TORDRENLO-242211 format. One record per residue: residue in one letter; x, y, z of N, C-alpha, C in turn. Coordinates in nm, 2 decimals. Last residue first. Layout:
  r     nxx     nyy     nzz    caxx    cayy    cazz     cxx     cyy     czz
  A       X       Y       Z       X       Y       Z       X       Y       Z
...
This chain:
  r     nxx     nyy     nzz    caxx    cayy    cazz     cxx     cyy     czz
  A    1.98   -0.63   -0.66    1.89   -0.52   -0.67    2.01   -0.36   -0.73
  T    2.15   -0.83   -0.65    2.03   -0.83   -0.76    1.99   -0.73   -0.75
  G    2.35   -0.88   -0.42    2.36   -0.81   -0.56    2.31   -0.83   -0.66
  S    2.29   -1.02   -0.21    2.29   -1.12   -0.36    2.33   -1.04   -0.46
  R    2.28   -0.81   -0.05    2.37   -0.88   -0.03    2.37   -0.99   -0.17
  A    2.02   -0.68   -0.15    2.18   -0.62   -0.13    2.28   -0.70   -0.11
  T    1.86   -0.87   -0.07    1.88   -0.83   -0.21    1.98   -0.75   -0.26
  G    1.82   -0.85    0.16    1.86   -0.96    0.09    1.87   -0.91   -0.02
  R    1.75   -0.59    0.23    1.87   -0.64    0.28    1.89   -0.79    0.20
  L    1.51   -0.60    0.10    1.62   -0.49    0.02    1.71   -0.53    0.08
  G    1.35   -0.75    0.24    1.42   -0.82    0.08    1.49   -0.73    0.03
  R    1.36   -0.66    0.48    1.38   -0.74    0.46    1.44   -0.80    0.35
  L    1.18   -0.40    0.37    1.34   -0.41    0.43    1.39   -0.52    0.43
  A    0.99   -0.56    0.33    1.04   -0.46    0.23    1.17   -0.42    0.25
  L    0.87   -0.65    0.60    0.93   -0.72    0.50    0.97   -0.65    0.35
  G    0.84   -0.33    0.72    0.94   -0.48    0.75    0.98   -0.58    0.69
  L    0.66   -0.25    0.50    0.77   -0.19    0.57    0.89   -0.28    0.61
  I    0.42   -0.46    0.61    0.49   -0.41    0.47    0.61   -0.35    0.49
  V    0.42   -0.39    0.89    0.48   -0.53    0.86    0.50   -0.54    0.71
  L    0.32   -0.14    0.92    0.46   -0.20    0.94    0.49   -0.35    0.90
  G    0.11   -0.13    0.80    0.22   -0.05    0.72    0.34   -0.09    0.78
  L   -0.02   -0.31    0.96   -0.06   -0.33    0.79    0.12   -0.28    0.75
  S   -0.08   -0.13    1.22    0.02   -0.29    1.17    0.05   -0.29    1.06
  L   -0.24    0.06    1.07   -0.09    0.07    1.12   -0.01   -0.02    1.16
  Y   -0.44   -0.10    1.03   -0.37   -0.08    0.94   -0.23   -0.01    0.96
  G   -0.52   -0.20    1.31   -0.47   -0.31    1.20   -0.42   -0.21    1.11
  I   -0.50    0.06    1.46   -0.41   -0.06    1.44   -0.39   -0.11    1.39
  Q   -0.74    0.17    1.28   -0.65    0.24    1.28   -0.52    0.17    1.33
  F   -0.93   -0.05    1.36   -0.91    0.01    1.21   -0.80    0.04    1.19
  A   -0.94   -0.01    1.63   -0.92   -0.14    1.54   -0.89   -0.13    1.39
  P   -1.04    0.28    1.68   -0.90    0.18    1.73   -0.88    0.06    1.67
  A   -1.14    0.51    1.51   -1.16    0.39    1.54   -1.04    0.24    1.52
  V   -1.03    0.72    1.65   -1.16    0.73    1.63   -1.22    0.59    1.61
  C   -0.81    0.89    1.78   -0.81    0.72    1.76   -0.97    0.75    1.79
  G   -0.75    1.21    1.58   -0.76    1.14    1.70   -0.79    0.97    1.66
  I   -0.73    1.35    1.34   -0.87    1.34    1.39   -0.87    1.23    1.57
  V   -0.43    1.41    1.35   -0.56    1.54    1.31   -0.68    1.48    1.36
  L   -0.29    1.19    1.45   -0.27    1.32    1.51   -0.38    1.40    1.46
  L   -0.41    1.01    1.31   -0.41    0.95    1.43   -0.40    1.12    1.50
  Q   -0.34    1.10    1.06   -0.49    1.01    1.08   -0.49    1.03    1.26
  L   -0.05    1.04    1.04   -0.17    1.16    1.03   -0.27    1.18    1.09
  T   -0.06    0.77    1.10    0.00    0.86    1.19   -0.05    0.98    1.21
  I   -0.16    0.70    0.83   -0.23    0.62    0.98   -0.20    0.73    1.09
  W    0.04    0.79    0.68   -0.09    0.83    0.68   -0.17    0.81    0.80
  G    0.30    0.64    0.76    0.28    0.80    0.78    0.10    0.84    0.77
  V    0.19    0.37    0.71    0.24    0.46    0.83    0.18    0.59    0.85
  L    0.17    0.42    0.38    0.06    0.35    0.51    0.08    0.41    0.65
  V    0.43    0.53    0.37    0.32    0.60    0.31    0.20    0.54    0.41
  G    0.58    0.29    0.44    0.61    0.40    0.48    0.49    0.50    0.47
  G    0.49    0.07    0.25    0.44    0.05    0.41    0.48    0.19    0.48
  V    0.50    0.16    0.01    0.40    0.16    0.01    0.37    0.14    0.16
  A    0.80    0.22    0.00    0.74    0.31    0.01    0.61    0.32    0.03
  A    0.88   -0.10    0.00    0.92    0.00    0.12    0.80    0.15    0.14
  H    0.77   -0.12   -0.26    0.69   -0.21   -0.14    0.74   -0.13   -0.01
  A    1.00   -0.02   -0.40    0.87    0.00   -0.42    0.79   -0.04   -0.30
  L    1.18   -0.13   -0.28    1.20   -0.04   -0.27    1.04    0.05   -0.28
  F    1.14   -0.36   -0.44    1.15   -0.39   -0.25    1.11   -0.25   -0.26
  A    1.18   -0.34   -0.70    1.05   -0.38   -0.64    1.04   -0.36   -0.46
  W    1.36   -0.30   -0.88    1.34   -0.22   -0.72    1.22   -0.20   -0.67
  P    1.42   -0.49   -1.07    1.51   -0.49   -0.95    1.46   -0.40   -0.80
  L    1.09   -0.65   -1.15    1.20   -0.51   -1.19    1.29   -0.53   -1.06
  G    0.89   -0.82   -1.22    1.04   -0.85   -1.16    1.14   -0.76   -1.18
  R    0.63   -0.77   -1.26    0.71   -0.72   -1.36    0.90   -0.79   -1.31
  A    0.54   -0.77   -1.03    0.51   -0.88   -1.10    0.59   -0.90   -1.26
  E    0.64   -0.55   -0.90    0.68   -0.68   -0.84    0.68   -0.76   -0.97
  V    0.50   -0.35   -1.06    0.69   -0.37   -1.04    0.75   -0.50   -1.04
  V    0.24   -0.40   -0.96    0.30   -0.40   -1.11    0.48   -0.43   -1.15
  L    0.27   -0.37   -0.70    0.28   -0.46   -0.75    0.27   -0.52   -0.89
  A    0.32   -0.02   -0.70    0.44   -0.15   -0.64    0.41   -0.34   -0.73
  V    0.07    0.03   -0.85    0.21    0.04   -0.91    0.33   -0.04   -0.83
  T   -0.06   -0.05   -0.61   -0.09   -0.08   -0.76    0.04   -0.10   -0.83
  P    0.00    0.13   -0.41    0.03    0.01   -0.43    0.03   -0.08   -0.53
  L   -0.04    0.40   -0.54    0.10    0.34   -0.49    0.09    0.18   -0.53
  V   -0.31    0.38   -0.54   -0.25    0.37   -0.68   -0.09    0.34   -0.64
  A   -0.40    0.35   -0.27   -0.46    0.28   -0.39   -0.37    0.27   -0.51
  N   -0.29    0.51   -0.08   -0.29    0.37   -0.03   -0.34    0.25   -0.19
  A   -0.25    0.76   -0.24   -0.13    0.71   -0.13   -0.14    0.53   -0.12
  L   -0.48    0.79   -0.39   -0.31    0.81   -0.47   -0.21    0.74   -0.34
  L   -0.71    0.79   -0.24   -0.68    0.71   -0.37   -0.55    0.69   -0.42
  L   -0.63    0.93   -0.04   -0.66    0.81    0.01   -0.64    0.71   -0.12
  G   -0.65    1.19   -0.17   -0.54    1.11   -0.10   -0.56    1.01   -0.08
  I   -0.94    1.14   -0.23   -0.85    1.19   -0.34   -0.66    1.14   -0.30
  G   -1.04    1.14    0.02   -1.07    1.06   -0.09   -0.98    1.01   -0.17
  P   -0.96    1.45    0.11   -0.92    1.32    0.20   -0.92    1.19    0.10
  L   -1.12    1.57   -0.06   -0.95    1.57   -0.11   -0.93    1.46    0.03
  V   -1.41    1.50   -0.02   -1.32    1.48   -0.14   -1.16    1.46   -0.13
  W   -1.54    1.52    0.23   -1.46    1.42    0.23   -1.38    1.37    0.09
  S   -1.49    1.90    0.31   -1.60    1.75    0.26   -1.49    1.67    0.23
  D   -1.37    2.07    0.40   -1.49    2.11    0.41   -1.57    1.99    0.37
  F   -1.05    2.04    0.60   -1.11    2.02    0.50   -1.29    2.03    0.50
  P   -0.87    2.00    0.82   -0.90    2.16    0.76   -0.98    2.15    0.61
  T   -1.05    1.88    1.10   -0.96    1.85    0.98   -0.98    1.96    0.93
  R   -1.29    1.78    1.25   -1.16    1.80    1.30   -1.03    1.82    1.18
  A   -1.46    1.75    1.10   -1.48    1.91    1.13   -1.33    1.95    1.21
  L   -1.46    1.49    1.03   -1.44    1.59    0.92   -1.40    1.73    0.98
  W   -1.59    1.40    1.27   -1.44    1.35    1.20   -1.37    1.46    1.12
  A   -1.82    1.45    1.26   -1.78    1.51    1.39   -1.64    1.48    1.33
  P   -1.95    1.31    1.03   -1.93    1.45    1.00   -1.81    1.51    1.16
  P   -1.86    0.98    1.02   -1.94    1.08    1.12   -1.86    1.23    1.08
  L   -1.88    0.79    0.78   -1.83    0.87    0.81   -1.90    0.96    0.89
  F   -2.15    0.72    0.63   -2.07    0.60    0.66   -1.94    0.69    0.79
  D   -2.32    0.90    0.53   -2.36    0.78    0.58   -2.29    0.70    0.64
  D   -2.12    1.05    0.47   -2.19    1.16    0.55   -2.26    1.00    0.65
  P   -2.05    1.01    0.18   -1.98    0.97    0.30   -2.02    1.00    0.44
  Q   -2.20    0.90   -0.09   -2.26    0.99    0.03   -2.19    0.94    0.13
  I   -2.00    0.83   -0.31   -2.11    0.79   -0.27   -2.13    0.88   -0.15
  V   -1.73    1.00   -0.42   -1.90    0.98   -0.51   -2.00    0.93   -0.40
  T   -1.56    1.01   -0.22   -1.58    1.13   -0.33   -1.71    1.10   -0.41
  M   -1.55    0.79   -0.01   -1.52    0.92    0.04   -1.56    1.03   -0.08
  M   -1.60    0.55   -0.21   -1.70    0.64   -0.06   -1.69    0.78   -0.02
  L   -1.35    0.54   -0.33   -1.49    0.56   -0.38   -1.60    0.65   -0.33
  A   -1.22    0.56   -0.13   -1.20    0.64   -0.18   -1.30    0.67   -0.28
  G   -1.31    0.26   -0.04   -1.26    0.39    0.07   -1.28    0.52   -0.01
  G   -1.21    0.11   -0.27   -1.34    0.14   -0.21   -1.35    0.27   -0.17
  Y   -0.91    0.11   -0.27   -1.01    0.19   -0.42   -1.16    0.25   -0.38
  A   -0.84    0.06   -0.06   -0.85    0.19   -0.03   -0.92    0.25   -0.19
  G   -0.90   -0.26   -0.09   -0.99   -0.15    0.01   -0.97    0.00   -0.01
  V   -0.75   -0.25   -0.27   -0.85   -0.32   -0.29   -0.98   -0.20   -0.22
  A   -0.50   -0.19   -0.17   -0.53   -0.16   -0.26   -0.69   -0.18   -0.30
  L   -0.49   -0.43    0.04   -0.44   -0.25    0.09   -0.54   -0.18    0.01
  Q   -0.47   -0.66   -0.14   -0.59   -0.60   -0.02   -0.60   -0.47    0.05
  A   -0.24   -0.54   -0.23   -0.33   -0.59   -0.34   -0.46   -0.60   -0.25
  E   -0.05   -0.62   -0.01   -0.08   -0.50   -0.10   -0.17   -0.48   -0.18
  L   -0.08   -0.87    0.05   -0.08   -0.76    0.16   -0.11   -0.64    0.12
  V    0.00   -0.97   -0.19   -0.10   -1.01   -0.12   -0.17   -0.93   -0.04
  M    0.29   -0.86   -0.19    0.16   -0.90   -0.31    0.04   -0.87   -0.30
  L    0.36   -0.98    0.03    0.37   -0.81   -0.01    0.29   -0.82   -0.10
  L    0.40   -1.26   -0.05    0.32   -1.17    0.08    0.36   -1.03    0.08
  W    0.58   -1.24   -0.25    0.46   -1.31   -0.25    0.34   -1.26   -0.16
  A    0.83   -1.15   -0.12    0.78   -1.07   -0.25    0.61   -1.16   -0.24
  S    0.84   -1.37    0.09    0.87   -1.25    0.15    0.76   -1.14    0.03
  A    0.92   -1.58   -0.05    0.79   -1.57    0.03    0.75   -1.45    0.05
  G    1.08   -1.50   -0.38    1.08   -1.55   -0.26    0.95   -1.53   -0.18
  R    1.13   -1.56   -0.69    1.10   -1.49   -0.59    1.07   -1.52   -0.45
  G    1.29   -1.73   -0.82    1.40   -1.70   -0.70    1.27   -1.60   -0.66
  T    1.17   -1.63   -1.15    1.25   -1.77   -1.07    1.29   -1.70   -0.97
  R    0.92   -1.39   -1.19    1.07   -1.46   -1.23    1.10   -1.55   -1.13
  P    0.60   -1.47   -1.33    0.68   -1.43   -1.22    0.86   -1.44   -1.27
  R    0.51   -1.41   -1.68    0.53   -1.49   -1.52    0.62   -1.45   -1.46
  L    0.37   -1.20   -1.87    0.48   -1.22   -1.81    0.46   -1.32   -1.70
  G    0.21   -1.36   -2.12    0.20   -1.24   -2.08    0.31   -1.25   -1.99
  V    0.12   -1.62   -2.32    0.01   -1.52   -2.22    0.08   -1.39   -2.13
  T    0.38   -1.66   -2.40    0.25   -1.62   -2.49    0.13   -1.55   -2.38
  D    0.60   -1.50   -2.20    0.55   -1.65   -2.26    0.44   -1.59   -2.35
  R    0.93   -1.36   -2.05    0.77   -1.38   -2.12    0.76   -1.49   -2.18
  V    1.07   -1.39   -1.77    1.03   -1.45   -1.84    0.90   -1.43   -1.92
  V    1.29   -1.17   -1.60    1.15   -1.19   -1.63    1.13   -1.26   -1.74
  S    1.54   -1.17   -1.34    1.49   -1.20   -1.48    1.35   -1.20   -1.48
  G    1.59   -1.20   -1.08    1.53   -1.08   -1.08    1.50   -1.08   -1.25
  T    1.85   -1.46   -1.11    1.74   -1.40   -0.98    1.69   -1.26   -1.07
  P    1.89   -1.63   -1.37    1.93   -1.56   -1.30    1.80   -1.46   -1.20
  M    1.83   -1.96   -1.46    1.78   -1.83   -1.47    1.86   -1.73   -1.39
C-alpha cells in the first residue's frame, strides 16, 4: 500500500500505513496544545479571567477585555491544531504543511505576546515557544522527507 493512502474500514478511518514517528509525535503535541488552548479560550471569554490573569497584563494591550485575545487564542492555537490533526488522521498529503502552520503560528503568538506584555510568565512562555519550535522543526523534517520520497 503506498505511503499516504487512507484505508477505510467499518469503524471509520485507519491511519495510513507508513506514518512515521514524527507524525505521531506531532499529533500528540498538537492535541495537547489544542486542549490547553480550548481551556484557555474558555477561561478568557466565559469564566472570570481576572481571577487568573492579572489586569495589569491586559493594560499593556490595545484591548479592554480578555474576549478578543481569547477568540484569537481559540482560532490560532485550538482550531488550527485541530484542523492539522484531522488532516493528518485522514492521511492527506499536505499534513506536514498544516503542522508547519501550527508551529509557526504558535511561535508567532508567543513572540507577539512577549513584545506586547513582556515576559510575565517565563516558564509558560518559554515552554510554549519551545513547543512551537519543536512542532515547526518536526513538520519541516516531515516536509523534507515527503519531498524526497515524492509523496507530498
